[in-house]
Every structure is written in structure tokens, then in C-alpha cells.
C-alpha positions in Angstrom: 4.1 -50.4 -37.1 8.0 -49.7 -35.3 8.2 -52.9 -33.6 7.7 -54.7 -37.5 10.0 -52.2 -38.9 13.0 -53.9 -36.2 12.2 -57.5 -36.8 11.5 -57.1 -41.3 14.2 -58.7 -42.8 13.2 -56.6 -46.0 14.9 -53.6 -47.8 14.4 -50.5 -46.8 12.7 -50.0 -49.9 10.4 -52.7 -50.1 9.2 -51.7 -46.6 8.9 -47.8 -47.5 6.6 -48.7 -50.1 4.8 -51.4 -48.2 4.3 -48.7 -45.5 4.1 -45.5 -47.5 6.8 -43.8 -45.5 10.1 -42.3 -46.2 13.0 -44.6 -46.5 14.8 -42.4 -44.1 12.5 -43.4 -41.3 12.6 -46.8 -41.9 16.6 -46.9 -42.0 16.1 -44.5 -38.2 14.0 -47.3 -36.5 15.9 -49.6 -37.6 19.0 -48.2 -35.8 17.1 -48.1 -33.0 17.2 -50.3 -29.8 13.6 -49.4 -28.5 10.9 -48.5 -30.6 9.3 -45.4 -27.5 10.0 -41.9 -28.2 13.6 -40.7 -27.4 13.5 -37.4 -25.4 13.1 -33.8 -27.6 15.0 -30.9 -27.1 18.9 -30.1 -25.2 20.6 -32.8 -23.5 21.9 -30.3 -20.7 18.9 -27.4 -21.2 20.2 -24.0 -20.2 19.5 -20.4 -20.1 19.7 -18.2 -23.7 19.4 -15.4 -21.9 20.9 -15.7 -18.3 25.0 -16.4 -18.6 25.5 -19.2 -16.6 26.7 -16.5 -13.7 23.2 -14.7 -13.4 21.8 -18.4 -13.0 23.9 -18.7 -9.9 22.7 -15.9 -8.6 19.4 -16.4 -9.2 19.8 -20.2 -7.8 21.1 -18.5 -4.9 18.8 -15.6 -4.4 15.3 -17.5 -4.2 15.7 -19.7 -1.0 17.8 -17.1 0.5 14.9 -14.7 0.3 11.7 -16.3 -0.4 10.8 -14.0 -2.4 7.4 -14.5 -4.5 8.4 -14.6 -9.0 7.2 -10.9 -9.3 9.4 -9.5 -6.1 12.4 -11.5 -7.0 12.3 -9.9 -10.7 12.1 -6.5 -9.2 15.0 -7.1 -6.6 17.0 -8.9 -9.4 16.4 -6.6 -12.3 18.7 -4.6 -10.6 21.4 -6.4 -11.0 20.4 -8.2 -14.6 18.8 -5.7 -16.0 17.7 -8.0 -19.0 16.1 -10.5 -16.7 12.4 -11.2 -18.3 10.3 -12.8 -15.7 10.0 -15.8 -18.2 13.6 -16.5 -18.1 13.6 -16.4 -14.5 10.5 -18.4 -14.0 12.5 -21.2 -16.5 15.6 -20.9 -14.5 14.1 -21.7 -11.7 12.1 -24.3 -12.7 15.0 -26.1 -14.6 16.9 -25.8 -11.0 13.4 -27.5 -9.1 13.1 -24.3 -7.2 10.3 -22.7 -8.6 7.6 -23.4 -5.5 8.1 -21.6 -2.1 7.7 -24.3 0.4 5.0 -24.6 2.7 5.5 -22.1 5.5 4.1 -23.2 8.9 0.8 -20.4 9.8 1.5 -19.0 5.9 -2.3 -19.2 5.4 -5.1 -18.7 7.4 -7.3 -22.1 8.7 -9.8 -22.7 6.1 -13.8 -22.5 7.8 -16.8 -23.9 6.9 -19.5 -21.2 6.8 -22.1 -21.5 9.5 -25.4 -23.8 9.0 -28.9 -21.1 9.1 -31.8 -22.3 8.9 -33.5 -22.6 5.7 -34.3 -18.6 4.1 -31.7 -17.3 5.6 -28.5 -16.8 3.1 -24.9 -14.8 4.0 -23.4 -11.8 1.8 -20.1 -10.7 1.2 -19.2 -7.8 -0.1 -15.9 -6.6 -1.6 -14.7 -3.6 -2.9 -12.6 -3.9 -6.4 -10.6 -1.3 -8.2 -11.0 -1.2 -11.8 -9.8 1.2 -14.4 -13.0 2.9 -14.0 -13.0 3.2 -10.3 -14.5 1.9 -7.1 -16.7 -0.7 -7.6 -18.7 -3.1 -5.4 -19.2 -6.6 -5.6 -21.8 -8.7 -3.5 -22.1 -12.4 -3.3 -24.7 -14.0 -1.7 -24.8 -17.4 -0.8 -28.2 -19.3 -0.6 
């Protein structure tokens, strides 16, 4: 439809009546060089909460400490008291440092369960803290 609007030589009012759309929409698509949607949002994304100095502090802090999001928030709130978790996360995403790099030896090696003959099962017990107190979680794998 957009390509047809751009190729058409008929007037805006006639074309808008034929297609059942606003003449301003027809004029907008006639002016555009391509039929794809343009990028929405600000041309240069920036924080509405953090100043440029605050953002620079966050960007310098994260790679230096390698703290997770919650730890970074806790450490930075002493300096930037109005910093929220979402504002911190958006700032880190904007600068491409929201994910921490994988560190060798960071995660334990995954192992498969040992094979048992039919009739045996694997049982795990976990203790879970809730508002009601301690709860025990039993997991059985046949």
C-alpha cells in the first residue's frame, strides 16, 4: 500500500478517499524515500533520571567492580540517592554493559545423573525459607 501511494500520480484527496485513509498519511508516505517504518523514539537516547555525570559514574563503576545489578545498585545509591534499579538497568543497557562477562570457573561443571537400574530413583531435599518459616522441598526423579 505504501509503495502504491508513492507511485501514484493522483491527488492526495482522491487517493486518500480511494484508500479510506487521512490525506496527511498519504502526504507523509509520498515524502518518504522508502516504505519501511522509521525508527521510533529519540535519536540520541539519554536518561531522564540520571545526569551525564551520574551515567558516566555508573558506566565506569560496573566494569571496574563486576558487581551484579543488585550489588551495583546498593553500592551506587550512597552516591546517587535517587538511583532506581530500572534506571540503573536502562543506563547499563544503553552503554552495552548490562550483562557481566563470563568468567572461567564461575559456574560449576554440569554433570549428568548417574544411571541406575529400573526401580531406583534420585531424591533431593531442599530447605526453603518462606514467610511462614522453613519448608522442606522434596524432588524425586524416577
